C-alpha positions in Angstrom: 130.5 -76.7 -10.4 129.5 -75.1 -13.9 130.3 -71.8 -15.1 128.4 -68.9 -14.1 130.1 -66.0 -15.0 132.6 -65.0 -17.8 136.3 -63.5 -17.2 137.3 -60.0 -17.1 139.8 -57.3 -16.4 139.6 -55.2 -13.1 139.8 -52.1 -15.5 140.4 -50.8 -18.8 143.5 -49.6 -17.8 144.6 -52.9 -16.5 143.2 -54.4 -20.0 145.5 -52.1 -22.1 148.4 -52.9 -20.0 147.9 -56.3 -20.6 147.1 -56.0 -24.5 150.5 -53.8 -24.5 152.1 -56.9 -23.3 150.1 -59.4 -25.3 151.2 -57.6 -28.9 155.2 -57.6 -27.6 154.8 -61.3 -26.7 153.2 -62.1 -30.4 156.3 -60.9 -31.9 158.2 -64.2 -30.7 155.9 -65.7 -33.7 157.6 -65.2 -37.2 156.1 -62.9 -40.1 153.8 -62.2 -41.9 151.1 -62.6 -39.7 147.4 -62.1 -40.0 145.1 -61.4 -36.8 140.7 -62.1 -37.5 137.9 -61.7 -35.1 135.6 -64.2 -35.3 132.1 -63.7 -34.1 130.3 -66.7 -32.0 127.1 -67.1 -30.0 129.6 -66.7 -26.8 131.5 -64.0 -28.0 134.2 -62.6 -30.8 137.1 -64.8 -30.5 140.5 -63.5 -31.8 143.0 -65.7 -34.2 146.0 -65.5 -35.2 147.2 -66.9 -38.6 150.7 -67.4 -40.4 151.9 -69.9 -42.5 151.7 -71.6 -46.2 148.7 -70.5 -48.7 148.0 -74.4 -49.3 148.3 -77.7 -47.2 145.6 -78.6 -44.6 145.4 -76.3 -42.4 146.6 -76.6 -38.2 144.6 -75.4 -35.1 146.4 -74.3 -32.1 144.5 -74.5 -28.7 146.8 -73.0 -26.1 146.3 -74.0 -22.2 144.4 -72.7 -18.9 145.9 -69.1 -18.6 147.6 -69.0 -21.4 148.1 -67.2 -25.0 148.9 -67.8 -28.5 152.8 -66.7 -28.3 153.2 -69.7 -26.2 153.5 -71.6 -29.4 156.2 -69.9 -31.3 158.8 -72.9 -30.8 156.2 -74.5 -33.1 154.9 -72.2 -35.5 157.6 -71.6 -38.2 158.3 -75.6 -38.6 154.2 -76.0 -39.0 153.5 -72.8 -41.3 156.2 -74.1 -44.0 153.8 -76.2 -45.6 150.5 -75.8 -43.2 148.2 -72.8 -42.6 148.4 -72.2 -38.8 145.5 -70.7 -36.8 146.3 -70.1 -33.2 142.7 -69.1 -31.3 142.7 -67.4 -28.3 140.4 -68.8 -26.4 137.3 -67.6 -24.4 137.7 -67.9 -20.2 141.3 -66.6 -20.6 142.8 -63.2 -20.8 143.5 -62.0 -24.1 142.0 -60.6 -27.5 138.7 -62.8 -27.4 135.6 -60.9 -25.9 133.6 -63.7 -23.9 129.3 -62.3 -23.4 128.1 -65.6 -22.8 128.9 -68.2 -20.8 130.2 -71.5 -21.7 128.7 -73.7 -19.1 130.0 -77.2 -20.1 131.3 -80.0 -22.8 128.4 -78.8 -25.3 129.1 -74.9 -25.5 132.6 -75.6 -25.8 132.3 -77.7 -28.4 129.7 -75.1 -29.7 131.8 -72.1 -29.6 134.8 -74.0 -31.2 132.7 -75.2 -33.8 131.6 -71.7 -34.7 135.3 -70.4 -34.8 136.0 -73.3 -37.3 132.7 -72.4 -39.6 133.7 -68.8 -39.4 137.6 -69.3 -40.5 136.1 -71.3 -43.3 138.3 -74.6 -42.3 136.6 -77.8 -43.4 139.4 -80.0 -42.6 141.8 -79.4 -39.9 144.4 -81.0 -37.6 143.3 -79.7 -34.1 146.0 -79.2 -31.5 145.7 -78.6 -28.0 148.3 -78.1 -24.9 146.8 -79.0 -21.5 143.1 -77.3 -21.2 143.5 -76.6 -25.1 143.8 -80.9 -25.2 140.6 -81.0 -23.3 139.2 -78.7 -25.9 140.5 -80.6 -28.5 139.5 -83.8 -27.3 136.2 -82.9 -26.7 135.7 -81.4 -30.2 136.7 -84.9 -31.7 134.0 -86.2 -29.4 131.0 -83.5 -29.7 132.0 -81.7 -33.5 134.2 -83.3 -35.3 132.7 -82.7 -38.0 135.4 -80.4 -39.3 138.2 -82.4 -37.8 140.7 -84.5 -39.6 142.8 -85.6 -36.8 143.5 -84.2 -33.0 146.7 -84.0 -31.4 146.6 -83.5 -27.1 149.6 -82.5 -25.3 149.5 -83.4 -21.9 145.9 -82.8 -22.0 143.7 -82.6 -19.6 140.5 -84.9 -19.2 142.2 -87.7 -18.8 142.3 -88.3 -15.3 141.3 -85.9 -12.3 143.5 -82.6 -11.6 145.5 -83.9 -8.5 147.1 -81.7 -5.8 150.1 -81.8 -7.3 149.3 -79.5 -10.2 148.0 -76.2 -7.8 151.6 -77.2 -5.9 153.3 -77.2 -9.2 151.6 -73.6 -10.2 152.4 -72.2 -6.9 156.2 -73.6 -6.7 156.3 -71.7 -10.2 155.2 -68.9 -9.3 157.8 -68.6 -5.9 160.3 -69.9 -9.0 159.5 -66.3 -10.1 160.7 -64.3 -7.6 164.0 -66.5 -7.6 166.9 -64.1 -9.8 166.9 -64.4 -13.4 169.9 -66.0 -13.5 168.7 -69.1 -11.3 165.1 -69.5 -13.0 166.5 -71.8 -15.7 167.8 -73.9 -12.9 164.9 -73.6 -10.8 163.1 -74.4 -13.8 164.6 -77.6 -14.7 164.0 -78.9 -11.0 160.6 -78.1 -11.1 159.9 -79.3 -14.8 158.7 -75.8 -15.1 160.2 -74.2 -18.6 158.4 -71.1 -18.2 161.0 -70.1 -15.5 163.3 -69.7 -18.8 161.0 -69.0 -21.2 161.6 -65.5 -23.0 160.6 -62.4 -20.5 158.2 -60.9 -23.5 156.2 -64.7 -23.2 155.9 -64.2 -19.3 155.0 -60.5 -18.9 151.6 -60.9 -20.5 151.1 -63.8 -17.7 152.6 -62.1 -14.6 150.2 -59.2 -15.2 146.8 -61.0 -15.9 147.6 -62.9 -12.6 147.2 -59.6 -10.9 144.6 -57.6 -13.4 142.5 -60.7 -14.5 139.4 -62.0 -12.8 138.6 -65.5 -14.1 135.4 -66.9 -14.4 134.5 -69.9 -12.6 135.4 -72.3 -15.0 135.7 -75.2 -13.2 139.1 -78.0 -13.9 138.3 -80.0 -17.1 136.5 -82.6 -16.9 137.6 -86.2 -17.0 136.1 -87.9 -20.3 133.9 -90.6 -19.2 134.9 -94.5 -21.0 132.1 -94.6 -23.6 133.4 -90.6 -24.6 137.3 -91.6 -25.3 135.7 -94.7 -26.9 133.9 -93.0 -29.3 136.4 -90.6 -30.6 136.7 -91.6 -34.6 139.0 -89.6 -35.6 143.1 -90.2 -35.2 144.9 -89.0 -32.7 148.2 -88.4 -31.2 148.5 -88.1 -27.3 151.6 -86.9 -25.9 152.7 -86.9 -22.5 155.3 -85.6 -20.5 157.6 -87.9 -18.6 157.4 -85.0 -15.5 154.0 -84.1 -16.0 152.8 -82.2 -12.7 149.3 -82.9 -14.3 148.8 -86.5 -15.8 150.3 -89.9 -14.5 152.2 -90.9 -17.8 151.9 -94.9 -17.8 147.9 -94.6 -16.5 147.2 -91.9 -19.2 148.9 -94.2 -21.9 147.2 -97.1 -20.8 144.0 -95.8 -20.4 143.5 -94.1 -23.9 145.3 -96.9 -25.6 142.5 -99.3 -24.1 139.8 -96.6 -25.3 140.2 -94.0 -28.1 140.2 -96.6 -31.2 144.1 -96.3 -33.1 145.6 -94.0 -30.9 148.9 -93.2 -30.6 150.0 -92.3 -26.9 154.3 -91.6 -26.4 155.5 -90.4 -22.8 158.1 -88.1 -24.0 161.3 -88.4 -22.1 163.0 -84.8 -20.2 159.4 -83.5 -20.4 157.3 -82.2 -18.0 153.8 -80.5 -18.5 155.1 -77.7 -20.7 156.5 -79.9 -23.3 155.9 -78.2 -26.4 158.2 -75.7 -24.7 160.7 -77.9 -23.1 161.1 -80.4 -25.8 159.8 -78.5 -28.9 161.7 -80.2 -31.5 161.0 -83.3 -30.8 157.1 -82.4 -30.6 157.3 -80.5 -34.3 158.6 -83.9 -35.3 155.8 -86.3 -34.0 153.3 -83.7 -34.7 154.1 -83.4 -38.3 154.6 -86.8 -38.9 151.2 -87.6 -37.7 149.6 -84.9 -39.8 151.5 -86.0 -43.1 150.6 -89.4 -42.5 146.6 -88.3 -42.3 146.6 -87.2 -46.1 
């Protein structure tokens, strides 16, 4: 299945309500923070910038239906020695405005490459979570020219999306109906950190569920053995032990066998949202990996 339409809000009023909540969520980031817009052949892509004036840039790609505030536990640590850019990906509710369908792997590599070029970034460490991990690995395969390395956190594209992942999403929605005091316990049971995340971060997600009509984006396409073997960049893959998306042992085995020189690790006491569940560990692994690429 390929994409045939772009996502949109049901009304301008709904979009305005969402963006108000989105802006409040972005206050979870440290300041000062800049906001940039980059025009591409597929639409205008919104980008948040924070951090050091020097150092190799780190570019962040959030997961499906997410937004850049999801990276709030990482930004201060990464930005201490690196410029940090978080992209509001096309096909998701946010401040990016999509105007053309990005139908497949080549098109997604094209618009992301245009964003990096538009920002004037020549050598970046590309970090993606979930679907963002798929985008990052896809860029390493199809548009690696501006990349120094790739970090994929519980990424799509290594295995076919299992039915349990959709059940996990439904369980999380029902968990949101639990009394607030009980949500952290439910979140630990389901390995769903969103249930104990700051309400500012969750509010845009809940609004988008009611008022955003996504385009016909299919699940992340599994990469072939040949595609993964073609990656010629340093790659770090972190997988949550309790991931609802991936089978940790099988994923580590596949990427280790195929991606030259990959580092792969299963993160204990973490599910699919490991950057929220184990932020200190993720930050430590990420900074050590990026530092070793100099």
